[in-house]
C-alpha positions, 0 to 999 in steps of 0.5 A: 228929421233931425239927423244933424244939429239944428236950432231950437224950435224957439230960435227958428220961430223967432228968425227973420223971414228975409229971403235967401239966395244961394251964394257961391260959397255958403258956410255951415252955420257952425263955422261962424257963430252969432257972437263972432259976427257981433265981434266983427262989429267992434267993441271986443278983445278981437276988434284989433285983430278983426280990423286987419280984415278988409271990410268987404271980406267981413261983410261977405262973411256976415252975408254968408252966415245970414244966408245959411240961417235962411237956408235952415228955415227953408229946409225946416219948412220943407220938413214940415211940409213933408211930414204934414203930407205923411200925416194926412196920407196915413189919416185918409189911408191909401187903400179903402181898408186903411185910415178912414176906410173911404170906399168911393172910387175916384174920391177927392180924398184918395186923389190927395193920397195918390198925389202925396204918394209921389211926393212925400217920401222922395222929399223926405229922402231928398232933405235927408241927403241934403242935410247929410251932405252938410256934415258928411262922414269924414272918419270914425266909422264906429262913432258914426254907426253908433250915432245913426243906430241910436238916432234911428234904430233904437226908436224904431225897435222900441216904439215900433214894437209898442205900436205892433203890440197896440195894433194887435190888441186894440179894438177897431184897428184896420189891419190888426197883427196876428201872433205869427206876425211877431215872429218876423217883427222888424225883419218885415218892417212895421208899417211906416217904420220901414223908412227909418230902417232904410235911412239907416242902411243908406247912411251906412252906404254913404259912409262906405262911399265917402270913406273910400273916396268912391264919390269924391269927384263929380264924375264918380258921383254921377256914375253911382247916381246913375247906377242907383237910378237904374236899379231903382227903375229896373228892380220893381219888386225887391225883397222887403226884409230889413227894409231893403226895398226902401233902400232901393226906392229912396236912394236916388232921391237921397243922392240927389239931395247930396248932389244939390248941396255938394254941387249947388253952384252948378245945379242952382243955375238958370241953365239947369233949373229951367230945363229941370222945371220944364221936364218936371212940369210935363211929368207932373201933368202926365202923372196927374192925367193918370190919377184922374183917369184921363189916361188909363194907366198908373205910373208905379212909384219906381217909374221914370216919371215918378222919379222925375216928379219926386226929385224935380219937385224937391229941387224946385221947392228948395230953390224957391226958398219957400219959408213959412213959420208954422211949417218951420215949427212943425219941421223942427219936430218932424222926426218925432211926428213921424215916429209917433203920429200913428198913435194919434191918427188911429187913436183919435179915429177909433175913439171918435167912431166909438162916440158915433162920429161918422163925418169923414172931414171931421175925422180927418181934421181931428186925426191930423191935429192929434197926429201932429200935436200929440208927438210934439207933446211926447217930444217935449215930455220925453226930452226931459229925461235921459232914458226916455229921450234916448229910447223914444227919440234917439237923442243923446241929449 
């Protein structure tokens, strides 16, 4: 989700696919522009001043800028991967009465949604934390809260309300809303919009923690992270009002994303990554055995194995520096897809079923395509006009 300034989708699409390896001192992309790098190469009014800088330092600066660009490609790739999991998850439906309403127990489709349930939201939250750490709160509480409310709460209230109305009135919806549901609209989150509201509260919490210097040191950060994990594991049924339950669920993975940026020199080391990979693999196998009923047990999303799998896989995906151009393109629209995809996934299913289409695989493929392409078109159209981009997308410009 585009919670901070990113390249345009066109710029990302044309980027190099060369690999990136974490450097010791990465610089955020706004620190050096491409113009500045070109000027390092001579032929500009700055040439004389730059010539006083040792060539080795100039080369190091260029390499760090290139590394940061590749980091962006990796983050956008993972965003694209996460939002695809969300779309597929909602197209199929995690329960027999949701999505395609697949009734067969042990179905391959339900196995897919069960796997995604352990990965999709922890990965999204991890990425949100990582991106926040690039530009953390550093002052100006009013402006910070206003920007997050504009980006997150306005689309949630506007699009979420429209979705609730459509769900209450449209024929063929799986779980239509009743009139009484509107009395608690947004107090009890509207379907997938819980994530958006939870993220808003997490940003406010981070503003308080960073603003008061409560996580200024590694030790302080570790204490806060341990407390967040303990609450996550111990409080299995927190209140759902105003997406409070989502805050408890997402906070550990968000903080882990923050840590992976702030303490990347310590974390991105073989001595750390190998044990993390081993423990993640063991927990993944353990969770997998429960999903295929080899072990007669099911780990809850707020269990220790689930937490390890969600955070561990997120870290390993980032360290892998996996990049895929079509996922980068989708990742650039991840927030818009998240907000609007349900209109396409549900709408396409209802229309096709009215036309007599009953093939599950075809319904799934069409639902995924419409759920991804439709929101991208909405983003393109809404971005053209001031009010539509503000209330539908939460964009300032």
